[in-house]
N, C-alpha and C positions, 0 to 999 in steps of 0.2 A: 262782668267782673272776673278777674282771673283767680285761679286757685292759689297761686303764689305771687306775691308782689316782690319782685327782685330789684326794684328801683334803687333801694338803699345799697344793695350789693354792687350794682353797676356803678353807682357813684363812688363807693368805697374803693373799687378797683380801677378808677379812672387814672389814666396815665398823663393826660394833658388837659389844660384848660384852653379851649379853642376860641379865637376871635373870628366869628363866622360873618362873612359878607353875603347879604341876600339882596338880589336885584328887586326893584319895585316892579309891579305888574305893568304891562303895556297899557296905554290908553289910546283911544281912537277918536279922530275928529268926525264931523258929520258926513264926510265922504268915505268913511271906513278905512282911512289911511292911518297907519301907526303914527302917533304923535310922540314927542320926546318923552322919555322916561323920567320920572322923578329920581332923586338920588337914592342910592342903595342904603340899606340899613345894616347895622351890625348888631350881633348878639353874642353873648358869651355862653359857651356850652362846655360842661365837663364831659369828657369822653375817654374811653379806653381804646387806644389806637393799636391795632394788631396787624401784623403782616398778612397779606393776601396770599393764600396758597390754594390754587385750583388747577389741577392738571389739564383742564379743558380751556383755560383762559389763554394759554400761549399758542399762537398759531404762526405759521411761517411769515405771514404778512401783517399780523396784528400785534398789539402791545403785549409785553411780557408781564409776568406776575409782579416784577419789581416796580412797576409803574402804579400799582394799586395798594391801598390799605383798606382795612375794615375799621369803621368807627362805631363803637357800641355806646349809646347814650340814652339817658332818660328823656331828654328833649328831642323832639322830632326835627331832623334836618330836612331840607327840601332839595330836590334835584336842581342842580346848578348853583347851590350854595358853594362858596369857596372859603378856604382857610389855609393859612401858612403853617407848616411844621418846621420848626427850627432845624436848619441844616439839611433839610430834605426838599424844600420847595413849596409851591402852592398846590393844593389839591382841590378838585371839584367833585361834588357829590354826583354820582352817576345813577344810583339806585338806592331806594330806601325801603327796607322791609320791616313793617311793624311787627313786633313780637309781643304785643299786648296780651294775647291769650296765654303766652308762655311766661310772662313776668313783667309786663309794663315797661319795655324798653325797645329801642330801635337799632337795627343793624344797617349801616349805610356803607355801600361800596363806593370808594372814592379813588379817582385817577389823578395822578400827578400831571400838571399842565407843563408842557414843554416850553411855552413862551407866554409872556404877558401881553398878548395882543388885545386891542380893544374888542369888546364883545358887541355883536349886532343886537 
């Protein structure tokens, strides 16, 4: 149990209500081959979306800071969750950092997807 429960503060400061798409887990047949996935599920999450600012994130060959946002939420997102941001495109969760000991919320680093290609 944390010393401070900041979940109500995170909810009060939320800037977006996200419609998150989460892929179902892979299933495997008796030969160990990946079988077809079931359909993805969606959930609604209130989050505070903030610009990503990290001087170490920009590299000559890599993505720039403008391709990332941070999502602070009470509900845990999962790596590979996707959500649209109006006027900005679709983002995919790259990393989730639980901040439970600091106040019962999660910080997710999300990257803008350049194209809507089918996912393997």
